[in-house]
N, C-alpha and C positions, 0 to 999 in steps of 0.2 A: 459575491458571499458563499462559501462552500456549506456542505450539506451539515459537516460537521459544527460549523458556525451558527448554524440554525437549530442544531441541537442542543447547543449550548444556551441559546437564548431562550427557549422553551424550558429548559430545565432552570434557570436563573428566574423565570414566572413561579414556578413551581417554588424554589426555595424561598421566595419571598413570602409566602404563606407561612414557613415553620417558625412556631413560637417558642419560648422557654418552656423548658419541660416535658416537651411533647415526646410520645413514643411513635417513633415514624418508621414505617414499613419502607424497605429499600430495596426496589427492585435490581433486574437483572439485564445487560444489555447496553450497548453505546451509548443510548442517551443517557439511561439511568446513572451510568458511568460519570456523565458531566453532574450531573445532581449530586451524587455523592462528594465529586470534587467539591462544588461551590457551596455545600452545605458544610464540609469538612473545613472549610476558611472561614465560615461563621461560626465553626465549634471553636476553632483557633482565636476567634477573636473574641470568646468568652460566652457564648451560646452555650446552653446544656442541652443535649436531646440525646435520647437513647433510641437506638436504631435495630431493627428486627430485620436482616438480612433474610433474601429469599434464595441463596444459593452460595456455595462456597466459595465462588469467584467473587460475589460482593461482598462477603464476610473480610475476605482479603483484602479488598479497595478500601473498605469503610474505617479497618483498622489502621492501615497506611493512612488514610485522611484523617485519623486522630476521633472518631465518632464511638464511643462506648458503644459496644453491643449487648441486646441480651437475647434469650434465646425465646420463641414464640410461648412456649411452656410457663416460662417465666412472667407471663402477663397476660391478663384479661381485657387489656384494653392496647389497639391500637389508634392513635388519633387520626391517624393521615397515612396513607400509602401511596408513594409515587413512584409509578413505573413507563417504560416505553410501549410502544405496540409496533408491530410488524404491518396493520392495517387498522383504521378506522373508519368505520362510515356516518352519514349525517345522524345516527340514531344513537351514537357512541358504541354500536356493536364492534367489537374487537377480535382480530386475529392476533395471538400473541404466541409465543414459545419458539420463535426461530432461534433463541438462546439455549433452548433444551430445558428452561426451567420454569414451564408452563404449571406444572401443579403446585408447587409453595407458590409461586406468585399469585395463583388466584386463591391459595387458601387465607395468603394474608391480604387481599385484595378484598375478599368478602369479609372479614373480620373487621377490616378499618372502618371507623364511623365515616371517613371520605376518602376515595378513590380518585387520583388526580393521574391523568396520561398525559405524557409529554412527549413531543415527535415534531419532527419537521413535517413543512405541509404536503411534502410528497406522500405522505403516509395516507392522508384521506382520499377514500374512495368513494365511487356513487354506489358501488356494491362489492361486499368482500370476496373473495375467491381469487384474485391472481395471487397472493403470495400462496404458497403451500400450506393446507392448514397442518397443523402438527397434531397428534395425538398420540396420548402417553400409554404404553400397552404393559402388561404383567409379564416377564421373560416367561416364566412357568407357561408350555406349549404355546408360544409365541405364535407359531405358523397357523394353527387353527383360529385364532383370533384375527389374524391378516388375513385369513379366508374370510371369516364371519364380517369383517369390516368392510371388504370388497362387494361381497354380497348386498350389505346394505347399502352402500352408497350406489349399486347397480339398480336397487330395488327403490330407490328413493329419486330415480333419474339420472345419476350421475353416471350415465352409459362409458364414457370416454375417462373416468377418475384413473388417476396412477397414483396408487398407494404402494409406498415402498418403505423399508426401514431405513432410517438415516445411519449413514455409515462415517466413519471418521478416516481423519490420515494417518492413524498409527494400529487399527484394529477394524474387524470385520464390522462392529455395530457401534453406536453411540450408546452410551450408558448414561441416564438422568442421575442428580445426585442421590433419589429416592431408589437407585438400582433397576429401572424400569428401560423399555426400548422407547425410542420415538418413532411413530410412523407419520412420514409425512404424503400427505393427501393432496395430490393435484387435481383440482376441481374445477378450476377456469371460472367459475360463476357459482355464489351460493345463492339460491333464490329464496332459501326460508331458514335463515339461521338457527332461530329457538328449535324448529324442528328437525333439523341436523344433529343438533347438538344432544338433544333428547335421544335420539333413535342411536347416536354412537354409544352414549352414556348406558344404554340399556343392555349392550354385548358383554357377558361375562368376559373378563379379562382388561375391557377398556377402563382404564383408572382415571383419565382426564380428557378432556379436548381443549385445544388452545381458543376454544371460542370464548370469549368473555361476553356474554349476555345481560344487560341489566346492572353491570357492575359500577360502570365510570361515573362519577358524578359531575367530572368537569374534565376537558380535554385543550390544553393547550399545544397550538400547531405554529410553529415559528416559519414565516415566510420572506420573501424580500421586502413585502409591505410591511412587516413585523408581528406581532404575536395575537392570533387569534383564539379567543377563548369559546368553546364549546360547553354549554351547561342544558 
């Protein structure tokens, strides 16, 4: 069974949670794309939901799937948000943002009554950090912010950290939907994720980090033996 098949299995487990008239936060990325596709099948079968997209890419996919969309400013309630992850540990701490939508993803995850994470089992790790940690930074005076982030990482003991701006194939730097740069920080191992998150967000110019701490209510991990549920 391929990784893509496993992602779809995890997505199917989350789709089964969706009830009529829910307002659903729609994540970004390859696993979330499966969720949107499967949710669209239920919508075409008669289920009514409204989706709140976390990126322009997600909005396009959801529209093609036939899901009605609303802007976050048009609602004060999000019943459930469903999104993928780049890494998850046994405490349901996450690294997200490989797709560059981490700020909007975190806003929606935090606002939702229930945040459900979906992934293939390879995303489960003993410790976070093998996947580069995305940090969204303001474009104003970004070089000073990059320097401050590097100094903060060194001060926290990440002596071999490699923090550099995310590039694209068509331009010098990736720009998020919010108009910001993404700094990818290769740390190797994150000993204390909450402390790292606090330290980075204390730096002027840092908009948000890809550390999702205390947000996930449950995680569906699909592997060869089936779907594991972390609660």
